[in-house]
Residue, then its C-alpha position, 0 to 999 in steps of 0.5 A: x728241847x732241853x729243859x722245861x719251857x715257861x707258858x708265854x708271858x712267865x718269866x723263867x726267873x720269877x724270884x729274881x737275883x738270888x739274895x746273897x748275891x749283893x751280900x757276896x758282891x758286897x764282901x768281894x768290894x769290901x775285901x779288895x779295896x774296891x776290886x783295886x787288888x783284883x786289878x793289881x793281880x791281873x795286872x802283874x798275870x798279864x805283864x808276867x810278874x808276881x805281885x811283888x814285881x819278880x818275874x813268873x815263870x807259871x804266867x803262860x802266855x794264855x794266861x797273860x792274854x786271858x789277864x789282858x782280855x779280862x782288863x781290857x772288858x772290865x776297862x773299855x767294855x766289850x767289844x762290839x759286833x757289827x752286825x749287817x742289815x739288808x732291808x729291803x733292795x738298795x742301788x749303790x752309786x758307783x762312789x757309795x759301792x767304791x766307799x762301801x768296798x774301802x770299808x771292806x779292805x785291810x789297811x794294807x789293801x787299802x794303802x796299796x788302792x790308793x798308790x794304784x789310783x795315785x800312779x794311774x791319776x798322775x800317768x792320765x795328766x797331760 
């Protein structure tokens, strides 16, 4: 067990956020034009450029990827995580089972299955 467990009903952070945190956030916003400079910097790294637009040979693929993820997370929010949850036993109709199977396929697998079904339908025509 790590740390000291807190008694039930007692917060592990009773004092709340440190008082200087809001002042620091305000200072950063004031000094970076409400974060615009931070975004410009991350964009330049993502594009492999310096802030003046010249190529940056030090921008590694991993730093460019990190800048891309940072911008994406802040611009669009972090991606949601899907969780499969089964509560009780459920019987699916054949149509529901087929739809569920299609959802689990990759787009490539789905395209192959559609071609296969179309070919089967064409061969069954009178």
